[in-house]
N, C-alpha and C positions, 0 to 999 in steps of 0.2 A: 732663457729656456728654448724659445723658438729658434734662436741662433744655433744652439747646440743640436737641435733636431735637423735644421737645414744642413749643418756641417756633416752630420751623420749620414744624411741622404746623399750628399755630394760624395762623401768617402765611399759609400756603397756603390754609387753610380760609376765612380772611377775604377773600383775593383772589378765590377761586372764588365767594364768596357776597356780594359787594359789593351787587348789586341786591337781595338778600334783606334785607340790613341797611338799605338805602335804603327798602325797603317797610315795615320795622318803624318807621322814623322817620316816614314819611308817615302810617302808621296811628296813631302816637303823637300827631301833630298833629291828626288827624281826631277821635280820641277825646277830646282835651282840650276840644273845644267842644261835646261832646254833653251833653244834660241829661235829667233824669227826665221821661219822657213816656208817654202811653198806658196800657197795661195794667200797666206797671211800678209805677205809683202804687197800683193796686189790690193787686198782689202784695205790695207792701211792707207792707200792713196786715193781710194774711192771718193771720200767726202772732200778731198782737196779740189776735185774737178767738177763736182756737181752737188746738188742738195740731196738730202736723204729722201725727200719725196720723189724726186726725179729718178733716183736710183731704184727705189722700190717699185715705181710704176714700170720702169724698163724691165725689171726682173719678172714681174707678173706677166707682162705681155710677150716677152721675148725669151725667158729663160727658166723661171722656177716659181713654184707656189709656196716656197719656204720663206714667206715675206717677213714674219716675225724673227725667225732665226737669222736671216740675212741682215735685217736691221740692227740687231744686237751685235752681230759679227763685225760689221764695218765700224760701229761705234767703239767696240773694245779694241779692235786692231789699230784704230787711230790713236787711242789713248796709250798710256804707259803699259808696257807688256806685263809689268808686275801686278797690275790690277787683275788681269785675266788669270795669272798664276795663282793668286790668293783665292779668287773665286772658284777656280777649278779644283784646288786642293780641298777647300771646304765642302763644295758640292759633291765631289766624288766620295769623300769620307761620309757625308750625310746619306748618300744613296746606298753605300755599302752597309751603313748602320741600320737603315730602315729595312732593307731586304733581309738582313740577318734577324732583326727584331721581329719582323712579321712571322718568321719561321720559328725562332727561338724565344717563345713567349716567357718561358720560365728561367731565362738567363743562364742556361747551362754554359759554364765557362769553356768547356771543350768545344761545344758547337760554335760559340763565338770565335774562338781561335781558328777552327776549321774553316768557317765562313770567310774570314780575313785571308787565310792561306789560299783558298780557292781563287779569290780575286787577285792575289799576287801571282797566280799562275797565268793570268791573262797576258798576252803579249802586248803590253801597253804601247810599244813603239808603233803599233798600227794607228794610234791616234795622231801620228805626225804625217800620215800618208798624203794628206791634202793641206798640210800646215797644222800646227798644234791648235790654234784657235778655231780655224775652219772645221776641223774634224771633231774636236771635243764638243763644240756647240751643236753639231748636227747629230752626234751619237751619244757621247757620254752624258751631256746635259739633258738630253731627251730621256735617257734612262732614269736619271735622278728625279726629274720633274714627274715622270710617270710614277715613280715610287711615292712621291709626295701626294700625287692625285689619288692614290689608292688608300690613303690614311683613313678618311671617313668611312669607306666601305669596309675596310678591315675592322675598324672599331665597331661598326654595326654587327658584323659577323660574330665578334667577340663579346657583344652585349655591352659595349662601352659607349658613352656619350661623347659627342664632338662639339666643341664650341663654334660659334659663328665665324670667329677669326680663322680657325683651321679650315673651315669650309671655303672661305674666300681664297685663302692661299692655295688650297687644293685645286679649285676651279681655275685659277690663274696658271697654276703649274700644268694643268691638263691642256689648256689652250696652247702653251708652249710645246708640250710633248707631242701633241697630235699634228704639229706643223711639219713634222718629218714623216715621210711615207711609211717607212718600216715601223717606226714607233707608233704611228697611228693605227697601223694594221695590228700590231701587238696588243695595244690597249683595247681596240674594238673587238678583237678575237677573244681576249680573256673575259671582258665584261659581257659580251654577247653570250658567250658560253655559260657564264654564271647566271645570267638572266634566264636563259633557256632551261638550265638546271632547276632554278627556283620554280619556274612554271610547271615543269614536268613533275617535280616532287611536291608541288602545291605548298611551297614555303612562302613566307612573307616576301614580297618584292620590294626591294630597296628603291626609293625614289632617286637617290643619288646614283645608283647603278644604272637606272633608266636614263638619267641625265648624261652620264658618261657615254652611254651607247649612242644617244642622239647627237651629242657634240662631235664625237669621233666619226660617226657615220656621215654627218654633214660635211665635216672637214675632208673626209676621204672622197666624198663626191666632188668637192671643190678641187682636190688634187687631180682627180681623173679628168675634170673639165677645164683645167687651167690652160689657157692658150700658150703660155710660156713653156709648159711641160711638153706640149705637142711639137713646138718649134725646136726645142732642145733635143728631142728624140731624133728629128730629121738631121740636125747639125751633127750630133754625136755619132749617129749611124755612119754618116759619110766620113767622119774624122777617125773613129776608132774601130768600126766593125762593119764594113760595107756588105759582107755576106749576110749580116743579121736581117736585112730587109726581106730576104727570101725564106726566113725560118718560120715554121709553123709551131703549133702548140707542143708537139713532141720534142722538137729541138730546144725550145725555150725551157721546158721542164727539165730536159737534160742539162742545159746550161746552169739551171738553178740547183741541181742535185749533185752532179759529179764534182764540180769545183768546190762545192761546200765541204764535201768529205775531204777533198784535197787540202783545203785550208786547215781543217781540224787535225789532219794527220801531219801536215807540214809543221804545225806548232807543237806537235807531239804530246805535250804535257796534259792539258786540261781535259780533252776528250778521252784520252787514255785512262786517266784517273776515274772519270765518270763511268766509262764502259766497264772497267775492271770491277769497281765497287758495285755497279748495277748487276753485273753477272754473278759476283760473289754473293750479293744479297739475295738474288733469286735462287741461287744454289742452296742457301740456307732455308728457303721457303718450300722447296719442292722435295717430294719423296720419290718421284718417278725417276727410275734409273736412266731411261732413254733421254729424258729432258736434262738430266744432269750431264750426260755426255755432250749434249749441245752446248750447255753452259761452259763446260771445260773447253770446248772448241772455241767459244767466243773469246775467252781469256787468251788462249793460244793465238787466235787470229789477230787480235789487236796488238799483242806483243810482237808477233811476226811482222806486221805492217810497219810498226814503229822501228823495229830493228832494221828493216830494209830501207826505210826512209833515212835512217841515220847513215847507212852505207851510201845512199845516194848523195848525201851531204858531204861524205868523206871524199867523193870523187874529185873534189876541187883541190885536194892536198897533193903534194909532190908524189910522183909515181913510186919512188922508193919507199914511201910510207904506206902504200896500199897493201892490203892483205891478199895473199894468194887465193883465198876463198872467192874473191871477186871474179875470177876467171872460170869458175865452175859453171857449166851450162845450166844447171838447175837454178843456181843463184842468179845468173844472168836473166833467165826467164822470169823469176820472181821480181827481180830488180826492175824489169821492163813493165810488169803489171803495176807495181806501186808507183812507178814513174808516170804511168798513164793516168793515175788518179791525181797525183800531186803536182803535175806540171801545170803551168799557168794557162795554156790554151788546150782545151779538150779536143778530141778527135771528132769534130762535127761531121765531116764528110762520111767517115766510117759509120757513125751513128745513124745518119740519114739512110745509108744503105741497109743497116741492120734492121731498121723498122720498116723499110720500103719493100724489100724483097723477101720472098719465101726462101727459107734456107739461109745458109751463111755464105755471103759473097766473099770472093777472094780478097776484096779490099779491107774486110774486117779481120783484124788479127786476133789471135786468142787472148793476148794481153788486154786488148780493148774491151772485148766481151767480158772478161774476168773483172776488169776494173769497174764496169757498169754493175755487174752482179754483186760485187763486194760492197760498192757504195750503197746500193739499194738494200742489201742485207743488213748493213750496219744501222741504217735508219729504222727499218721494219723490226729488227730484233730488239732495238732499244725500246721501241713502242711496246712490244710484246712483254719485255722484261719489266718495264715500268708498271704495266697493267697487272702483271703476275705478282709483283711485289706489293703494290699498294691496294689492289682489289677494286671492286666495283664502287664501293662507298667512298673511296678516296681517289676519284678519277681526275682531280685537279692537276696533279703532277703530269699526267699524260697529256691533258689539254695544254698545259704550259709548254711541254716539250714540242708538241705538234705545232702550236702557234708560233713558237720560237723558230722552228724549222721553216715554216711558211714565210716568215719575214725574210729569211735568206733565199728561199726558193723564188720569191717574188722578184729578186734581183735578176733572175734569168730572163725577165721580160724587159730588160733594159740593155741597150747596146754598150753601156759603160761598165758592164759586169767585170771586165778585166781591168779597165782603166781605174775603177774605184778600188780594186784590190781587196785585201782581207778585212778592211774596216767594216764592210757591209755585213760581216758575220757577227758583229758585236752584240746585237740583240739576241742572237741565237746562243752566243756564249753566256750571256746573263741568265737565260732560262736554263741552260745546262748547269750553271753554278747553283741556281735555286733548287733544281730537282735533285742534284747531288747532295745538297745540304739537307733537304727534306728526307732523303733516303737515309743518310747517316743519323739524323735526329730520330727517325722511326726505329732504327736498329738499337740506338742507345736507350730510347724510352721503353722499348719492349724487353730490355735486358737480354737481347739475343746473344750479346757478347759479354765476356767477363770484364770487370773493371780494368784489369791489366791490359786486355786487348784494346779497350777503348782508349786508354792512355797511349798505347803504342801507335794506334792508328792516328791519333791526334798529333803525336810527335813526328811521325813519318810525313804527314801532310804538311805540317808546319815547316819542316826542313825542306821539303820539296818546293813549297811556296817561296821560301827565302832564297833558295838557289835559283829559282826561275826569276825572281825579282833582281838578283845580282846579275843574271845574264841580260835582262832587259836594261838595267842600269848601264852595263858596259856598252851595249849597242847604242843606246841613246847618247852616251858620252862620246863615242867614236863618230857616229853618223850625224847627230843633230846638235 
């Protein structure tokens, strides 16, 4: 009898999580074609020349505060590459499952499929930018362990009990996740915000929530005071970005903002989906005609930007394939503006002039100013629409989006912002996925849309996710 009950539960679990199983299979196929690249090759040789203790001591005093992550990286890189692949597939699938489960408590099959589809839209080849092992352990694994660390708190919020084994696993996961600066900032920001919320609303304060805040705050203090991080800053400024030594707060905030939007627009898919769904959802919530015009403008703006970014990408094809529209002066001007946002190196000197002088100096071009305004507008309008859609009593999605953006904004305070590339936007991507999924879940739960519309949205996003995955697979196959 018990065996039949267990089989029934297993069957139901499989039915509820078919998209997750599909995601696991797709990741299995993707990892099969990955090869040893980048820093992985260097990490694989580390323990051949020195002991693990000597390596960690050197890293702390000369290079980095990511001691736990570095320790596991050199061990995995030295071992069979297959071990990392299996762990990476399992952990990534687990992280995706937990994030979706946190939001989709009632196991809505459409929401599960949409959640998986959104993760398939992430440009996973970014995880090879410093080597597959080196990058995933610093970004992807930190996300997964952050999700695990949230389990006891989520259970408390939902009125569920957590056994001691889960508490131990969650705390160990937390210790790993906060070892990376952006991940630590994300965890600290989310949990500190929730703690403040509970204090203001006079709700019961979770001891586990307080523990997370204390551990992440202490770790962040260690990160800021690590001698290795200071020395690395000097070395990498000289190596990657000499001008960075003269930048002030305005330039660093600029570095964190404009290239962030550039990364999101360069990848085209995920942020575009997020912004369109957010604008459309807000449109359904408002009755003010003037606000509706702004929301229509938002949808047109993001489609316009993605269209011209696509034209920028087309410029690499033979001249005889280029369309005549590319020579139109208006198109060239728009082309220049989008290029100012999405190019790898922002116009720092122009920006310095822009904030230093009264009036507009000749050095600052119209496309530069427009690029700055568009980038700021996309962030601020996203915040406004999230607040408008979810309201005061459901402010968590807004906090999640802001904290996610701050994790990427913080990269502007490092001279390696361009050397590190798009991988530093990973945590912001995960918060965008989470907010998008919350948004769709809210629309479905409130029956704002017809069942037919819900199915169509799910199918469209699933197809978009699969097509993006196919593109990622092709890139990984060719390049890595």
